[in-house]
Every structure is written in C-alpha cells, then in structure tokens.
OpenMM code with the backbone's topology and positions (N, CA, C; nanometers):
from openmm import Vec3, app, unit

residues = "MET LEU GLN VAL LEU LYS GLN CYS GLY ASP ASP LEU ARG ARG GLU ASN ILE MET LYS GLN ALA ALA ASN LEU HIS ASP LEU GLU ILE PRO THR MET LEU PRO GLY ILE LYS VAL ASN THR SER PRO THR ASN TYR HIS PRO ILE ARG GLN MET GLN LEU ALA LYS PHE ASP GLY THR SER TRP VAL ARG PHE GLY ASP VAL ILE THR GLY ALA GLY ASN".split()
positions = [
    Vec3(6.4740, -3.1726, -3.3987),
    Vec3(6.5846, -3.1263, -3.4606),
    Vec3(6.6858, -3.0933, -3.2923),
    Vec3(6.6710, -3.1098, -3.2271),
    Vec3(6.7157, -3.1239, -3.0817),
    Vec3(6.7811, -3.2396, -3.0259),
    Vec3(6.7135, -3.3366, -3.0695),
    Vec3(6.7933, -3.4933, -3.0729),
    Vec3(6.8856, -3.5225, -3.1796),
    Vec3(6.8560, -3.4632, -3.3052),
    Vec3(6.9426, -3.4613, -3.4241),
    Vec3(7.0760, -3.4298, -3.3646),
    Vec3(7.0652, -3.2531, -3.3331),
    Vec3(7.1859, -3.1850, -3.3088),
    Vec3(7.2642, -3.2720, -3.2137),
    Vec3(7.2021, -3.3812, -3.1062),
    Vec3(7.2859, -3.3970, -2.9607),
    Vec3(7.3205, -3.5382, -3.0478),
    Vec3(7.2995, -3.5895, -3.1470),
    Vec3(7.3631, -3.7056, -3.2131),
    Vec3(7.4637, -3.6643, -3.3458),
    Vec3(7.4975, -3.5232, -3.3265),
    Vec3(7.5659, -3.4623, -3.4105),
    Vec3(7.6970, -3.4668, -3.3109),
    Vec3(7.6634, -3.4369, -3.2239),
    Vec3(7.8072, -3.3522, -3.1503),
    Vec3(7.9127, -3.2928, -3.1791),
    Vec3(7.9784, -3.2599, -3.2249),
    Vec3(8.0550, -3.1601, -3.2500),
    Vec3(8.0896, -3.1277, -3.3643),
    Vec3(8.0023, -3.2559, -3.4241),
    Vec3(8.0437, -3.2165, -3.5717),
    Vec3(7.8932, -3.1941, -3.6519),
    Vec3(7.8815, -3.0729, -3.6718),
    Vec3(7.7533, -2.9927, -3.7396),
    Vec3(7.7908, -3.0008, -3.9023),
    Vec3(7.8843, -3.0292, -3.9849),
    Vec3(7.8744, -3.0646, -4.0852),
    Vec3(7.7506, -3.1148, -4.1410),
    Vec3(7.6724, -3.0348, -4.2617),
    Vec3(7.5398, -3.0539, -4.3605),
    Vec3(7.5522, -3.2090, -4.3183),
    Vec3(7.6762, -3.3066, -4.4118),
    Vec3(7.6979, -3.3988, -4.4101),
    Vec3(7.6079, -3.5068, -4.2983),
    Vec3(7.6765, -3.4643, -4.1826),
    Vec3(7.6576, -3.5338, -4.0725),
    Vec3(7.5296, -3.5076, -3.9861),
    Vec3(7.4412, -3.3916, -3.9832),
    Vec3(7.3268, -3.3392, -3.9546),
    Vec3(7.2196, -3.4675, -4.0951),
    Vec3(7.2833, -3.4480, -4.1639),
    Vec3(7.1757, -3.5610, -4.2703),
    Vec3(7.1727, -3.6321, -4.2216),
    Vec3(7.2888, -3.7363, -4.2105),
    Vec3(7.3211, -3.8388, -4.1326),
    Vec3(7.2835, -3.8983, -3.9836),
    Vec3(7.2620, -3.8000, -3.8825),
    Vec3(7.1764, -3.8314, -3.8154),
    Vec3(7.0273, -3.7726, -3.8268),
    Vec3(6.9364, -3.7185, -3.8489),
    Vec3(6.8253, -3.6848, -3.8774),
    Vec3(6.7754, -3.8021, -4.0236),
    Vec3(6.8191, -3.9261, -4.0318),
    Vec3(6.7677, -4.0559, -4.0761),
    Vec3(6.8648, -4.1528, -4.0195),
    Vec3(6.8281, -4.1009, -3.9160),
    Vec3(6.9079, -4.2165, -3.7838),
    Vec3(6.8077, -4.2134, -3.6427),
    Vec3(6.6844, -4.1637, -3.6701),
    Vec3(6.6690, -4.1364, -3.5176),
    Vec3(6.5310, -4.3028, -3.4912),
    Vec3(6.5726, -4.3514, -3.3762),
    Vec3(6.4948, -4.4641, -3.3701),
    Vec3(6.4725, -4.4347, -3.2176),
    Vec3(6.2889, -4.4688, -3.1868),
    Vec3(6.1947, -4.4675, -3.1545),
    Vec3(6.2195, -4.3591, -3.0570),
    Vec3(6.2384, -4.2604, -3.1341),
    Vec3(6.2258, -4.1262, -3.0169),
    Vec3(6.0692, -4.0366, -3.0096),
    Vec3(6.1075, -4.0968, -2.8783),
    Vec3(5.9419, -4.0155, -2.8399),
    Vec3(5.9521, -3.8189, -2.7280),
    Vec3(5.8410, -3.8067, -2.8590),
    Vec3(5.8410, -3.6377, -2.8633),
    Vec3(5.7567, -3.5696, -2.7634),
    Vec3(5.7136, -3.5073, -2.6407),
    Vec3(5.6636, -3.4695, -2.5667),
    Vec3(5.5154, -3.4348, -2.5925),
    Vec3(5.5357, -3.3881, -2.7002),
    Vec3(5.3880, -3.2956, -2.7755),
    Vec3(5.3012, -3.3922, -2.8565),
    Vec3(5.3692, -3.4973, -2.8908),
    Vec3(5.3285, -3.6249, -2.9421),
    Vec3(5.2116, -3.7115, -2.8027),
    Vec3(5.0879, -3.7916, -2.9196),
    Vec3(5.0493, -3.8617, -2.8059),
    Vec3(5.1588, -4.0087, -2.7499),
    Vec3(5.1353, -4.0414, -2.6015),
    Vec3(5.1807, -4.1225, -2.5258),
    Vec3(5.2101, -4.2608, -2.6379),
    Vec3(5.3010, -4.3132, -2.6915),
    Vec3(5.2958, -4.4455, -2.7395),
    Vec3(5.3630, -4.4169, -2.8727),
    Vec3(5.3495, -4.2699, -2.9189),
    Vec3(5.4249, -4.2856, -3.0679),
    Vec3(5.5739, -4.2263, -3.0563),
    Vec3(5.6132, -4.2865, -3.1655),
    Vec3(5.7501, -4.3063, -3.1376),
    Vec3(5.8192, -4.2335, -3.2838),
    Vec3(5.9517, -4.1562, -3.2841),
    Vec3(5.9999, -4.0783, -3.4514),
    Vec3(6.0497, -4.1978, -3.4727),
    Vec3(6.0204, -4.2552, -3.5609),
    Vec3(6.1953, -4.3333, -3.6255),
    Vec3(6.2098, -4.2821, -3.7335),
    Vec3(6.3626, -4.2509, -3.8384),
    Vec3(6.3770, -4.2528, -3.9464),
    Vec3(6.4738, -4.3108, -3.9830),
    Vec3(6.5204, -4.3753, -4.1593),
    Vec3(6.6830, -4.4424, -4.1315),
    Vec3(6.6727, -4.3793, -4.2723),
    Vec3(6.7965, -4.4366, -4.2932),
    Vec3(6.8655, -4.3476, -4.4834),
    Vec3(6.7719, -4.4281, -4.6321),
    Vec3(6.6904, -4.5270, -4.5855),
    Vec3(6.5669, -4.5815, -4.7036),
    Vec3(6.4474, -4.5410, -4.6758),
    Vec3(6.4068, -4.4304, -4.5046),
    Vec3(6.2707, -4.3974, -4.5015),
    Vec3(6.3128, -4.2528, -4.4164),
    Vec3(6.2164, -4.1898, -4.4641),
    Vec3(6.2708, -4.0544, -4.3980),
    Vec3(6.0892, -4.0317, -4.3424),
    Vec3(6.0514, -4.0779, -4.3137),
    Vec3(5.8893, -4.0537, -4.2973),
    Vec3(5.8985, -4.1011, -4.1315),
    Vec3(5.8628, -3.9848, -4.0436),
    Vec3(5.9064, -3.9767, -3.9337),
    Vec3(5.8107, -4.0687, -3.8599),
    Vec3(5.6795, -4.0548, -3.8769),
    Vec3(5.5377, -4.0982, -3.7950),
    Vec3(5.4842, -4.2138, -3.8796),
    Vec3(5.4870, -4.3378, -3.8441),
    Vec3(5.4130, -4.4615, -3.8691),
    Vec3(5.3313, -4.4866, -3.7784),
    Vec3(5.2599, -4.3993, -3.6878),
    Vec3(5.1800, -4.4615, -3.6032),
    Vec3(5.0865, -4.3529, -3.5882),
    Vec3(5.0041, -4.4036, -3.5737),
    Vec3(4.8464, -4.3434, -3.4771),
    Vec3(4.7469, -4.4206, -3.4008),
    Vec3(4.7298, -4.3237, -3.3162),
    Vec3(4.5736, -4.4034, -3.2334),
    Vec3(4.4530, -4.3377, -3.2768),
    Vec3(4.3434, -4.4211, -3.2924),
    Vec3(4.2063, -4.3348, -3.3658),
    Vec3(4.1566, -4.2701, -3.1934),
    Vec3(4.0967, -4.1965, -3.2850),
    Vec3(3.9781, -4.0909, -3.1745),
    Vec3(3.8737, -4.0863, -3.1930),
    Vec3(3.7061, -4.0690, -3.1367),
    Vec3(3.6268, -4.0269, -3.1698),
    Vec3(3.5924, -3.9286, -3.0150),
    Vec3(3.4834, -3.8468, -3.1070),
    Vec3(3.4307, -3.6942, -3.0702),
    Vec3(3.3052, -3.7098, -2.9433),
    Vec3(3.3018, -3.6957, -2.8121),
    Vec3(3.1540, -3.7986, -2.7631),
    Vec3(3.1369, -3.6365, -2.7489),
    Vec3(3.1152, -3.5430, -2.8449),
    Vec3(3.0256, -3.4043, -2.8074),
    Vec3(3.1323, -3.3219, -2.6954),
    Vec3(3.2171, -3.3162, -2.6277),
    Vec3(3.2568, -3.2180, -2.5892),
    Vec3(3.4034, -3.1937, -2.6078),
    Vec3(3.4399, -3.3695, -2.6269),
    Vec3(3.6518, -3.3556, -2.6653),
    Vec3(3.6632, -3.5161, -2.7353),
    Vec3(3.8157, -3.5066, -2.7677),
    Vec3(3.7925, -3.6306, -2.8232),
    Vec3(3.8788, -3.6959, -2.7996),
    Vec3(3.8366, -3.8670, -2.7296),
    Vec3(3.8331, -3.9302, -2.6907),
    Vec3(3.9690, -4.0707, -2.7408),
    Vec3(4.0080, -4.1237, -2.7531),
    Vec3(4.1168, -4.1778, -2.7751),
    Vec3(4.0243, -4.3431, -2.7029),
    Vec3(4.1225, -4.4150, -2.8410),
    Vec3(4.0623, -4.5446, -2.7832),
    Vec3(4.1497, -4.6576, -2.8766),
    Vec3(4.1435, -4.7781, -2.8018),
    Vec3(4.2627, -4.8649, -2.8863),
    Vec3(4.3706, -4.8790, -2.8622),
    Vec3(4.4396, -4.9161, -2.9286),
    Vec3(4.5862, -4.9491, -2.8776),
    Vec3(4.6735, -4.8446, -3.0420),
    Vec3(4.7707, -4.8405, -3.0111),
    Vec3(4.8580, -4.7520, -3.0982),
    Vec3(4.8397, -4.8108, -3.2215),
    Vec3(4.8473, -4.7731, -3.3016),
    Vec3(4.8130, -4.8793, -3.4649),
    Vec3(4.9390, -4.8229, -3.5538),
    Vec3(5.0361, -4.9106, -3.5962),
    Vec3(5.1728, -4.9204, -3.6393),
    Vec3(5.1314, -4.9569, -3.8107),
    Vec3(5.2333, -4.8480, -3.8598),
    Vec3(5.1726, -4.8748, -4.0439),
    Vec3(5.2737, -4.9769, -4.0871),
    Vec3(5.2309, -5.0253, -4.1953),
    Vec3(5.3131, -5.1737, -4.2398),
    Vec3(5.4407, -5.1076, -4.3177),
    Vec3(5.5585, -5.1595, -4.2884),
    Vec3(5.7001, -5.1655, -4.3385),
    Vec3(5.7701, -5.1307, -4.1947),
    Vec3(5.7084, -5.1323, -4.0599),
    Vec3(5.7668, -5.1198, -3.9266),
    Vec3(5.8105, -5.2823, -3.8712),
] * unit.nanometer
topology = app.Topology()
chain = topology.addChain("A")
for resn in residues:
    res = topology.addResidue(resn, chain)
    for name in ("N", "CA", "C"):
        topology.addAtom(name, app.Element.getBySymbol(name[0]), res)
C-alpha cells in the first residue's frame, strides 16, 4: 500500500489509487522471500507469481533451488 500511495503523489482520488495498484513493477517487499517480486498490470491483478520450494529438515524449513516464475511472466 505504501508503494501505491507513493506512486499516487498528490492525486489520492480512488481512480488514481486503483490505477497505481494495477501498475506495480518488480516491487520487492522486505517481508517476502528474497527474489520474490510483486507485479500487477491492468489485465492481471495477481501480485505474486513466483515461489521457491522448501523442505523440512526436521527442525526448520530450508529453501532450495531457484525462484520459480509462473506462466505468463
């Protein structure tokens, strides 16, 4: 939401907020896994289209392999 408001600048009308929310490009959020980026467009509102596999080693989850990007990216 912070990025959307930054992109809005001084124009906080609903129309502009929705336009900016539908135009996020390669936004990296600190609470997400490294390499996972948020992207939206006017035709695709699904912000997260990447993932990384993990396995439980008996104590904790351990990530392995590269970040996987879904179809359409």
